[in-house]
C-alpha positions in Angstrom: 144.9 99.9 198.4 143.6 99.7 202.2 146.3 98.4 205.0 144.4 95.5 205.6 144.3 94.7 201.8 147.9 95.7 201.2 148.8 93.2 204.3 146.5 90.7 202.6 148.9 90.7 199.4 151.4 90.4 201.8 150.3 87.3 203.7 149.6 85.3 200.0 152.8 86.4 198.3 154.2 83.1 198.4 151.0 81.2 197.8 152.2 81.3 194.0 155.4 80.3 194.6 155.0 77.4 197.3 151.6 75.7 196.6 152.4 73.9 193.1 150.0 71.8 190.7 149.9 68.0 191.7 153.4 66.5 190.3 154.5 63.9 193.0 155.0 60.1 192.1 152.1 58.8 191.2 149.8 61.5 191.0 148.6 61.0 187.8 146.3 58.4 188.6 144.8 60.8 191.5 141.2 61.9 191.7 140.6 65.5 190.6 137.2 66.1 192.2 139.9 65.6 195.8 143.0 67.2 194.9 145.8 67.1 196.9 148.3 70.0 196.7 151.6 70.1 197.8 153.2 73.0 199.8 157.2 73.3 199.2 159.4 75.9 200.7 162.8 75.8 200.2 164.4 72.5 198.9 162.1 69.7 198.4 161.8 66.8 200.6 162.7 63.9 199.1 160.6 61.3 197.7 160.7 58.8 201.3 159.9 61.8 203.8 157.4 61.3 206.0 154.0 62.9 204.4 151.4 65.6 206.2 148.3 66.0 204.9 146.4 69.3 206.2 142.8 69.4 206.4 140.7 72.6 207.2 137.6 72.9 209.5 134.3 73.3 207.3 134.2 77.3 206.9 137.8 77.7 206.1 139.8 77.3 202.5 143.0 74.9 202.7 145.2 78.1 202.5 144.3 78.9 205.8 148.0 76.8 206.7 149.9 79.2 204.8 148.4 82.2 205.6 150.4 83.5 208.3 152.8 85.1 206.0 155.8 82.8 205.2 155.8 81.5 208.9 152.3 79.4 208.7 152.0 75.9 209.8 152.2 74.2 206.0 155.6 75.9 205.2 157.2 75.2 208.9 156.4 71.6 208.2 157.5 71.8 204.6 160.7 73.8 205.9 161.4 71.1 208.7 161.9 68.1 206.1 157.9 66.8 205.7 156.1 66.4 202.5 153.0 68.7 203.1 149.7 68.5 201.0 146.7 70.5 201.8 143.3 68.8 200.9 139.7 70.1 201.1 136.4 67.4 201.8 134.3 70.1 201.9 134.7 71.4 198.6 133.1 67.9 196.8 129.5 67.4 195.8 129.1 64.7 198.1 129.6 67.4 201.2 126.9 69.2 199.7 124.6 67.0 198.8 125.4 63.9 201.8 126.8 66.1 203.9 129.3 64.4 207.0 128.2 61.1 206.1 129.1 61.4 202.1 132.4 62.6 203.0 133.2 59.6 205.4 131.4 57.0 203.1 133.4 58.6 199.8 135.4 61.7 199.9 138.0 60.1 202.2 138.5 56.7 200.6 139.4 58.7 197.7 141.4 60.7 199.6 143.5 57.8 201.3 143.7 56.6 198.0 145.5 59.2 196.6 148.1 59.4 199.8 148.8 56.4 199.5 150.3 56.5 196.0 152.1 59.6 196.7 153.4 58.5 200.1 155.0 55.7 198.2 155.5 53.1 201.1 156.7 56.6 203.5 154.7 57.7 206.9 151.6 59.6 206.5 150.4 61.8 209.3 147.0 64.0 208.6 146.1 66.4 210.4 142.6 68.0 210.7 141.6 71.2 211.8 137.5 71.3 213.6 135.7 68.3 211.6 138.7 67.6 209.8 139.9 66.3 212.5 137.3 63.7 213.0 137.6 62.2 209.7 139.9 59.7 211.1 137.9 58.2 213.7 134.5 58.4 211.3 136.2 56.4 209.1 137.1 54.0 211.5 133.8 53.6 212.3 132.2 53.2 208.7 135.0 51.6 207.5 135.1 51.4 203.5 137.9 51.8 200.6 141.6 52.0 200.9 142.8 52.2 204.2 146.3 52.8 205.1 148.4 53.2 208.5 148.9 56.9 209.6 149.6 59.2 212.4 146.8 62.0 213.6 146.4 65.0 214.6 142.9 67.1 215.8 143.3 70.7 216.2 140.0 72.3 217.6 138.3 68.8 216.8 135.2 68.3 219.3 134.4 64.7 220.6 131.6 65.3 223.0 128.2 66.7 221.6 125.7 66.1 224.4 126.6 70.2 225.3 126.4 72.9 222.9 128.3 76.1 223.0 125.9 79.0 222.6 128.1 81.2 220.2 129.1 78.2 218.2 124.7 77.2 217.7 124.4 81.1 216.7 127.1 80.7 214.0 125.7 77.3 212.6 121.7 78.9 213.1 122.9 81.5 210.8 123.9 79.3 208.3 121.0 76.6 208.6 118.5 80.1 207.5 120.9 80.7 204.8 122.5 83.6 206.2 126.1 84.6 206.5 126.9 84.6 210.4 127.2 88.4 211.5 130.3 89.6 211.9 129.5 89.9 215.9 128.8 86.0 216.2 131.9 85.1 214.2 134.3 87.1 216.2 132.9 85.3 219.5 133.1 82.0 217.6 136.4 82.2 216.0 138.1 84.6 217.2 138.4 84.4 220.8 141.7 84.4 223.2 143.4 87.0 221.3 146.2 89.0 223.1 146.8 92.6 222.6 150.4 94.3 222.4 152.0 95.0 226.0 155.4 96.5 226.4 157.6 94.4 224.3 155.3 91.7 223.3 153.5 91.7 220.1 149.8 91.5 219.4 148.5 88.2 217.9 148.2 89.8 214.7 150.4 88.4 212.3 153.2 91.2 211.1 151.7 90.8 207.5 148.7 92.5 208.7 147.7 96.0 210.1 149.3 96.4 213.7 147.0 99.4 214.5 143.4 99.3 215.5 141.3 96.6 216.8 142.7 93.2 216.7 139.9 91.0 216.5 138.5 93.1 213.6 141.8 93.2 212.0 141.6 89.5 211.9 138.4 89.0 211.4 138.8 91.6 208.3 141.5 89.3 207.0 139.5 86.0 207.5 136.8 87.3 205.6 138.8 88.6 202.6 141.0 85.7 202.3 140.7 82.4 203.8 136.8 82.1 204.4 134.3 80.4 202.6 130.4 79.1 203.0 130.1 75.6 204.7 128.5 72.6 203.2 124.8 73.6 204.1 124.6 69.5 204.7 127.5 69.0 207.2 125.4 72.3 209.1 122.2 70.2 209.1 124.7 67.0 210.4 126.2 69.5 213.2 123.3 70.3 214.8 121.4 67.1 214.3 124.0 65.6 216.3 123.8 68.3 219.3 119.9 67.6 218.9 120.7 64.2 219.9 123.6 64.2 222.0 125.1 61.9 219.6 127.9 61.7 216.3 125.3 59.2 214.0 124.7 59.0 210.5 121.3 60.1 209.0 119.6 57.0 209.0 121.2 56.4 212.7 122.7 52.9 211.3 126.8 54.4 212.1 127.1 55.7 215.3 131.0 57.7 214.7 131.8 57.7 218.0 132.4 53.9 217.8 135.3 54.6 215.6 136.9 56.7 218.6 137.6 53.0 219.9 138.7 51.2 216.4 141.5 53.7 215.0 144.5 53.0 214.9 147.9 55.1 214.9 149.2 57.8 217.4 147.2 60.6 218.1 148.4 64.2 219.1 144.9 65.7 220.3 145.4 69.8 221.0 142.3 71.8 222.8 142.7 75.6 222.6 141.2 76.9 226.1 139.2 79.9 224.9 137.6 77.8 221.8 133.7 77.9 221.6 133.6 75.5 219.0 135.7 72.6 220.6 136.2 73.8 224.0 139.1 71.9 226.1 136.0 69.9 228.4 134.7 68.2 224.8 137.9 67.4 223.5 139.4 65.7 226.7 136.6 63.2 226.1 138.8 61.6 223.0 141.0 60.7 226.1 139.2 58.6 227.3 137.4 56.6 224.5 140.4 56.3 221.9 141.3 53.4 223.2 143.5 52.1 220.8 145.2 54.7 220.0 148.6 56.2 221.9 147.1 59.2 222.9 148.8 62.7 223.9 147.1 66.0 224.8 148.2 69.4 224.3 145.6 72.6 226.2 146.7 75.4 224.4 146.7 77.9 227.0 148.7 80.3 229.0 148.4 77.6 231.9 151.0 75.4 229.4 153.5 78.3 229.2 152.3 79.6 226.2 151.6 83.1 224.9 147.8 83.6 224.6 144.0 81.3 225.2 144.1 80.1 222.1 141.0 79.8 220.3 139.5 78.0 217.4 141.4 80.2 214.7 144.5 81.4 216.4 145.9 78.4 216.2 146.3 78.5 213.1 146.4 82.5 212.7 147.4 84.1 215.6 151.4 85.3 215.4 152.0 83.8 218.6 150.7 80.4 217.5 154.4 80.0 215.0 156.0 79.8 218.1 153.2 78.2 220.7 151.6 75.5 218.3 154.0 74.5 215.3 156.7 73.8 217.6 154.1 71.3 219.5 153.2 69.5 216.2 156.7 69.0 214.8 158.3 68.0 218.2 155.6 65.5 218.0 155.9 64.3 214.6 159.9 63.8 215.9 158.7 61.6 218.7 159.9 63.7 221.5 159.0 62.5 224.4 158.6 65.9 226.4 156.4 68.2 224.1 157.4 72.0 224.5 
């Protein structure tokens, strides 16, 4: 077994023991097309504990939240006393057929119905990475079906579509042509900002992966073999259409999803990676001026903020340093700390 594949096996050794089939109160009525998958580490949280729903970006499977060995964000949250669930709105017929519109119109209400049943009146926080971070606001612009009060965390989520990132555009156009992007394109899109080892400081590579060789290549190989997936072509088409129009609208043009930024309720934490081509800080900051009905806090994931690297799109979830830099900020915000670490 190669070092990369051996490390891959090590990173998923916890998967069978921490991710169970849905067995929470009220889950018998849950829709099987968008299942909630519990993450448990240590003593399971009580039925009245706050519920955290983790939602991945379009080209990443939900397991990305537990893929940093035993220190992934999902496991950290479970160890901190929260009820943690993974959800995947992109692995649905609606996403494949109707793109982002289908997810907002049909998948999101189905997810929220399940969340309502499982939460049982307990507080709920939705954490979305990339496009998943847009869903609460988009749903507020086109309300349909179940709506519940929730807190909201957007990580690496772009809110302004007027200026495209060249690296991400290359990546999107490859999928538009129904081609898997070249490794060099994926690397410069998803794996920016990683830091090499220096003296006593470890590199960005998690301890379960090989520490030898090129760190970007190591991280890419793990992503490619373990947590990547083909994004829904219809969603790729929507994103390219948004860039062409400079606005996030439905296909028929009847819904301006950006309006939801003025309507969505609940406190929000918005996190931007300094070196993220998918959601550059300047295109994330747009949310701070438009989330008018929500109490919003912002964190730039950068060495300028005291972090260990200039975080890129997947580094904020997979980097070794994310366990200290990113997870601590998320948990501190969930606990209501006035000053985030």
